N, C-alpha and C positions, 0 to 999 in steps of 0.2 A: 468639402470634405465629403466622404461617405460613411456609412455605418455609424454616424453619430449615436450617442447614447440619448435616451430624451432629456432635452436641454432643462424642461420643465422640474425634472429629479433633479439633475446638478445645480440648479440657481442657489437653492440655499447658502451652499460652500461658495458658490462665486457671486452671491451677493454679498454675505459676510467680509468677503475679501473686498468688494466695492466699497462697504462700508468702511472698514481700515484705513483704504486708500483716501479717504474725503471725511475722517473723523474728526479733522481739525478746519477752522475755516480757513479761506484762502487767506493769506497775506500779501501784500506787497511793499514793496519797499523803493519803488520808483521816486517818491516823493523826495527822498535824498538828492537825486538828480535833478528833480523838477522843481524842486524850491519847497523845503519842508515847511520853512515859517509861513508861507504865503497858504499852504495845502491847511494847515492848522488853524490859521485864520478864519477860513470859510467852515472848516468841518467842525466846527463847534456841534455839540448834540442838537439835532433840530428835526422837526417832521416835515417835509415837503409835499406830503399828499392829506388831502381832504377827506370829505366825505365820501370818495369816488374809490376810497381804499376800502372800505368795505367789502365783504365776501359772504354768499351764502353758506362758505365751506366756514365749520369751527375747526379751529389747528389748534394743536398743543403747544405751538411755538408761540410764545409771547409777541416776540419782534413782526410777527405777520399784521398786527393790529394798527388802526389808525394813532398815530401820536408818537411813535416810536421813531426817535431820531437817529441821525447817521453820526458815525465818529470817525470817519475815515480809516484810509488803510494804515496810517503811521501808528494809530491806537494798537489795531490786531497785528502788527510785526512786533511791537514791545514785548508780547508773549509767544508768537509764532515765527520767530527768526528765520528756522532753519524752511519752512515752507514759505516765507516771503522769499528767502534767496534764491530758492529753484523757481518760484512763480514769475517774477521779474524777467524771467528767461523762457517763458512759456508765451506763445503767440498772443494769448489774451492781454499778459501782461505788456505786451508791447505794441497794443492796437492803435493808440493815438500819443502822442508825444509833440511839444514844442519845437520848434526846429534848431536844430544843434547842427556842428559840423558833419556830425556822422547822419544823422535823419536827411539832412539836405544833400549829401552826395550820394546818395541810394545805396549805398553799400559797396560801392566800388572804389570810395576814395578820391573821386574825380570832382575837377572845379570845369566849368566852361564845356560841360558837357553839351552836346546838340546832336539834331538829326533832322531830317528832312521828313514830313508827310502831308500829303494832300495838297502840295504847293507851297507850304508853307515851313519856314527855318525856326524851328524852337531852339533856345538857349537855357542853360541854367550859370547863374552868373553867382558866385559867393562875394559882396561888398561889405568886408569886414565884419561878418555876422549876420549880416543882413541878405537872405538870398532872394533873388530876383527872378523870376520865371519871364521870358520874352518869346513872343512870336511875331514874326516877318515875313511879308508877302511883297516880292520884286516884281515887276513887269519884266517884258521879254527883253528890255535893254538893259536891265539891271538896277534901276531906279526902284527904292522904296515905295510903295504906293498904301503900305498896312502897317503900322507896326501898333503893338500894343504889348505891356509889359506889367507885374504887379508883383508885390513881396508876398511870399508864402510864409504863414506863419505857424502851420502845424504840419506834420508827417501823419497821415492815416494808413492803418494797413500795418501788419507786424513786420513786414520786410521778407516773411517768407513766400509769398506770392506774388506781393505787389507793395509798393509803397507810390500814395498817391498824395497831393498836398490841397492845403485849404487856402482861401484868401479871408482875411478878416477885413470887410468895410464897415465900421463903425458897428460892430455886433452883428453883420451880415454876411453871413458866410457862403462862399462859390468856391466850385473846384477849379484846380489849376487843368489845362490839358496835358499836363505833362507829369507821364508816371515811369517809374523805373519797376521793371520786371526782373525778378533776380534769376528766377528760373531758365532764362534764355541769357539773363546778364545785358540787358540792353534798356537805353528809353526809348520809349514812343508814346502815341497819344493815350491818354486814360481809358479806362473800361467804357464800353458806348458810344466813344468819338468816332469808332470807325465807319458806321451807320451815317452818324448827324455830328458834324464839328461843332460842339457849343462853344470853342475858343476859352473864353475866360468868364462864361457867362451861364455856367451850370449852377443853380440854387444847390446848396445842400440841406435838405429838410431834417429834421427831427428826425423821423424814422429810418433815415440813412445814418444818423450819427447814433441811434440807439443801439446798434451790434457795433458799435467802435469808440465810442465815449462814453466813461464812466458817467456821467452825468450831466444832461443841460438843463436849461429851462426857456422853455421857447414861450415867445411872445405871442400871446394866445391869438390865433386867426391869422399868423403872417406867417410867409412861405419859406424864410430862411434867417429869420433873426430873433438874438436870443437875449437873455436880460445878462448884466454881467454880475459877475465873472462869469466870463463866458462857457469854461468847462470846471466842474467842481471835483477834482480830480481828472486827470488825463485818459490813461488806458483803463480798460475794465478792470474794476478793482473789487476788493472781498465782498462788501455788503451785494452787490449786483447778484452773487449765487447764494448768499449765507443771509440777507436780509439785514435791517439797519441794527447797528450795533451796540447800541446805549443801553440797554437793559444789562447783554452780556459783559461790558465792559465794568458795571459798576457791582454788578452780581453773579457772577457766573457759578453755576451749581447744577449736580444730578438730580433728577427726580426721578425714579426707578428707572435709573441707569440712562436717563434723557437730558439733555441740558434744555431746559425749555426757553431760554432767553434767546437762543441763537438758532437759525435753521440749519440741519445737516442734512444735506440734499440725499446722502445714502442712506438715511432714515425713513426717507419718506417713501407714502406708497406708489408705485409706479408711475401713474398719472401723474401724480405732482412731483415726484423726482424727474422726471424727462420734461416737465415744464420748465424748469432752470435753465437746460441746456435750450428747450426748443423758443427760447424769448428771443434768440439769436440765430438759432440754427436750421431755422424752420421758416423758410422764406415763402413757401407756398406761392401761387399765381397773383394772389394780393394780400395783404395783411390790411384789413381795416379797424380803427379804434373800435371799440363798444360806446355806444351812445354816454353822456357822462362822464367817458375815460379820457386821458391824456395820456400821451407816449410813454412817460416813465411811471406811470402809474401801479405796474404790476409789481408784486413783492412775491419773493422765494417762497416756498410752503403754500401759495395759493393757485387754483384752478388759471392756466394760462387762458382759457377760452372764457372767461368773464372780465378778462381786459380786451383782448383781440379777438377777433374772429380772422383766421386764418382761411383763406381759401384756396382749394386746388381745381386743377382741369377733372372735368368729368371722364371716367374711365371709357378708353378707347374714341376720344376725339384725338385730332392732330396734334394739337398743342399738348395733350398728354403722354406724347412720346418725347418730347422735347427733354432738355438735360433738366433735372429737378434737385432740390435740397437733399444731402445725404439723410434726413430725417425722412423722408418720403421716400427714398430709397431703402433705408433700413426695414422700415415697415412693409415693404413690398418682399423682403428676404424671406427664405425658409428659416433661417435661424429665428427671427423674431416672430415669426407665425408660430412654430413650434413652441417657443420659449413662453406662449401665452401672454405676450407683451412685455414678459419680466426682463427680457434683453433691451438695453438701455446703453445710452452714449458712456456712460463710466464705466459698464461692464470691460470695457476695450481702452477707453481714454482716461488716464489722469489729469483732473482737470488743474493739479498744482505743481505738474511736472512734465515737461516733453522729454521724451528719452531721446540720448544722445544719438547721432547717426549709426556709432558702431553697437548700439544697443538695441535697434527697432526691430531688427528681426527675431533676437530672442524676446524681447517683451513682447510683440504681438503675437507671437508663436505660445507663449504661456498662457495669454488670455483665449486664446483659441482651444487651448490644451484645457480648459478647465472646465468646458463641457464635451471636450472629444475625446476620446481614448488617445492616448499615444499610437497607437495604431489604426487609429479612425480611417486614416487614408485607404483609398482603395489600390492607390499606386505604391508600388515598391519605394525604398529610399533611393533605390539606383538610378529608377527611372524621374523621381521628384527631382535629386539632384541634379539630372543632366538640364532640366528645365531650371532650377533654382540652385545652384551651386551652394546657397547658405541654408537651402531645405526649408524657403519661406512660407507660409500659409498663406501672406497676404499678398504675396508675389502671384501667384495662382488665382485666389481666389478674390482678392481686392485690387483689381491693377488698376494703371492709370487709364481714365477714359481718353478715347481716342481725339473727344473735342471737347470744348468745353465754353460755356457761356461768356468766358472773359478771354478777350485775346493773349497769346503768351502765358497761358495758365493751364496747368495740367490738374485734373481733380482724381480722385480716389473714387472707385464705384463703391457703394456701401450697398448695391443690392446682395452681395455676397453670392455669385454664381457658383453654382457647382462644377462647372465646365467654361473656365472664362474665355477659354478658346474656340468655342463654339459660338456663333453668331445667335444672340436672344431673338425669339421669335418676336415680330411685330406685326400690326394689321395692314394687310395689305393694301387695303383702301379705308384709312380712318374714316369713320361715320363723323356725320352732322348730328347736333341735338336734333331729340324730336321734338316738335312744337310746342310741349309741354315742360319740359325739360331746360333748367337752367345750365349754361355749360360749365359753370362753377359748383362747387359740394364742398362743404364745410370740413376742415380735416377732422375736426373734434367732435362730427355729429354724435358718434356713439357715446358722448359724453355729457350731453344735452340733455335737458328736461322738458317737457311740454312748454314749460314758461319759455324757458331758453329758447326754445325752437320759434316763437312768437317774435322774439326780440331779433335773432338773428336773420329772420327775415328780412328787417328792416337795413341790418348790415350786407345781405345779399344785393339789396338793391343800390347800397351806396356803391358797392365793388363793382355790378356791371356796369355802372356808370363811369367809373374809372376805366374800365378795360374797354368800352364802347367804341366805337371808330365812328366818325360822323360821316354821313352820307344817308339818301333817302333810301337806302337798302338796309340798313341797321338794325338788328334787332333787339340788340341789348336794351335800348331805353324803352322798347314797348314792353319788355318782359320787366323790366325796373319799376314802371311807373305804378302798378297798382302796388307794390309792396312799400314804395315810398309814400303813396297815398295811407295806405293803411296806418304807416308809422306816424305820420304827422297827423292821422285823425287821434291816434291816442296820445301823443306828444307836441303838439302845436310848435312848442317852444324848442325842438330839435332843429338848431342851427344847421348843422352837416347835411343832413337829411333833406331841407328845406332848399339847400345848395345844390343838392344833387339833383334833385327836382329840379331846379330852373334849367340847370344842363340838360337835362332828359327832355324836358320840353322842348330847348332849343334845339336840340338834334331831331326831334319828331317837327320841325318847323311850325311850333305853335310859338310863335317869339312874344306876344303880347303876355300870354300865359307865364312863359320862362319869364319875362324880365319883371313881373308881378312877384314869383315867387323869389327873385334876387332882392329884389326891394324890400320885401316882408323879411328876409334874412338878414339885410343890413340894418333893417330898424331895430333889430334885436342885438345886433353886434356890427354898429357902423363901421368898425376899420377892418372887418375880413376882407383878407387879401382876395381870396378865390370868387367870393359874391361881388366885389368890384369890378374885377376882371369880367367875369359874367353878365353884370349887367352893362357893362361898356361895350362888350361884345354886342348884344341883343338891341342895345338902344342906335346902334350905329348901324345894324342891319334894319332898323325899324326907319331909320332917315332921322330919331331923336338925338341930333348931333351935338346941341350943347348939352344934354344930360351924359352923352356917351364923353365928350371930352370933361366933364365935371368929376365923372368917376375913374378916368384915365388919371387926370391929376391927383386923386385922392390916391390911387394904387402909389403913383411916383410918389405921394408924400411917406407912404409908407415902406417902399422900397425904391430909393433914389438908383441905387447903383445896378438895377436890372434893365439892361438897355432894349430888352424886346418891349416895355410898357412906354418909352420915349418912341418908339418905331411906331407903335399901334396909336399912340397921340396923335404922330407926324401924318398917318392916314387919315384920320379923323378930320384933323384941320386941314389938309388938302382936298377932301370932297366938299367942306364947307368953303374954297377957295381961299382960306386964308393962307396965301403962301409965304408970307413972312412967319407966320407962328409954325407953319408946317416947316421951313426950312429950319428956324431953331431947334423943332424936337428932334428931327432928323439927326441935324449936326450932333445934338446932345447923345443921339442914339449911337453915333460914329465915335463919338468920344470913347466912350464905354465899350464898343465891339467895332473898330473899323470893319470887320469883313461882314457886317450886317446888310446884306443885300438889299432887303425892303427900304431899309432907311436910306440906302445910296439912289435907289429909284425915286424915292420921293424928293430929294436933294434935287437929281437929273429934272424933274419934272417942274422943281420950284423956278430954278436958275431960266429955265425956258418961259414960265410965266411970268417972270419979272424983266423979260429983255436982256440977259445975260447967255447970249447962244455961245459966247467961245466959252464959258464957264461951264455951263451944260455940254457942251461938247468934251471938255476936260473931263468932266466928272463921267461921262458915258466911258470914255475911253478907259477910265480906271475900275467901271465896273464890267466892263467886257474881261477885264485883266483879270480880276477876281472870280467870274464866272463863265470862264472859257468852254465849259462844257454844253453850256446855254445859249453860245453865239447867236446861232441862226433866231432864236426865239426874241431875245434882247435889240439885234437890229431890226426885227418886224416891230416890236412894242416901240423903239426910237423914232420910226417912223412914223406910227402913229401919232405919236406926241406933237408933230409940228403941225 
């Protein structure tokens, strides 16, 4: 829009409207459908955070302090039934649910849905309330050469843009390769599977569940295992935005116009208000838990950067021009900058109620006009209506993006361009980082004091290792290493930093030192899955096969459902010429993931070495059918095995 009045001058009026929209706590009545008594059984008042909950900020809200317990959505709904009723239809109120006929069918009411992708056939089957997802691969003669299936237990995603499905293996969560995309009304591979098909072998980490589940308790140090009950509430609930409600339920009351027992996000100062939304909607290039924090430690009303370090790409790098989160886009907008940071998510979005489709134009137009005069647009009404018959502000200034990070999904541009029909300028030649410049910068760098900046250097070192690509030319480990060394000098017991150092040293070819770092991490956390994997890999590279085998076995004991661990164990047994053990580990990997190429190659080699030439030939023919694009390379590889 053009000719806007000064947003900062309009914000007192608009902020008051936002406060009214979020004056009451979010409440959710999904528990009626998802099991009220089970929810109440778990959600007795309790604290789930310990000393890590302490913050350097003193808040007027009592429920930001350690020791305040959670009560669950049912307790909120008793007093806030109207908000509960609207919130359960909001995407946040539908972010996760147990499998039911509605959630299993992807919204199209179908059973037996199927599609083809990457040479596999995928099917959805309802077996009397148990929903099974199946993956099948046939050879050129139509014979089944690989088949895998799993029962899906949870639907993740609101269903607005997509619904994916989770598999529960004794508390370890994996993603199904099958997802429903309502924007196109079709089933297809899950997000991220187009580049690499994970099959049924994609672990679901706690940082993924953080933005979709109300609360989980990870088994510390593991990749994707959680303590029972698996989910403490399913969809995002009231207390994720308002904080734990124990004191509010017992004695709500006003002190100088403020109820100190429960956080009201609309009454927080801007950075703390935005932190409530940013906990999920600010993805960045990478999010790193701060030292001594765990995934679900953050409480509304406290600074997000004390719990998470969110890093974004340095301005001007090639990566910075890719799709970024709505928060990053909004911060780059003229509206946000002109408001001096007071424009926020709840300026436009009501977190308790999603406007109906026939209300959207009027609803969002009203939000815009709280800052812009009705005559603020430079275009005449006739011209505007030729472009948008409903005279929609967002249709012109917040259109759908042409591309998205997720296949089959269109997202709204939150940069609020003045002229959306004109291509935004972008660097012709995106620059590379200067020798002394890290490619990642902290999103909240302007809020961090000198003490905090020193601690964030540690987080940057960990982040650069997460983003580093292995290889002799990689620069991330070189830049990260001094940051990690400084952090460990100050805090020798920082296990995640020591693990990151192990990976950094390994990527730099300093394998002995890297293995020593992993051993030191494991001395403090013997069941830390990432350190076991790192130690196993470096021990194998150093020829210490017994240590590598022992590490892989320990990793498998922690995560027996992850096929890649069995395949890596098979490879080490093969290097040790223990072909029976290699084939046993390879077959276990193939039981979990019949499409695992490396495991099939180990099986072929083992059959050859144990004298079963016909079996090896048959196994190799299956391998060729599974990887037809690599046929030439595989034929040469097979010839070399004889």
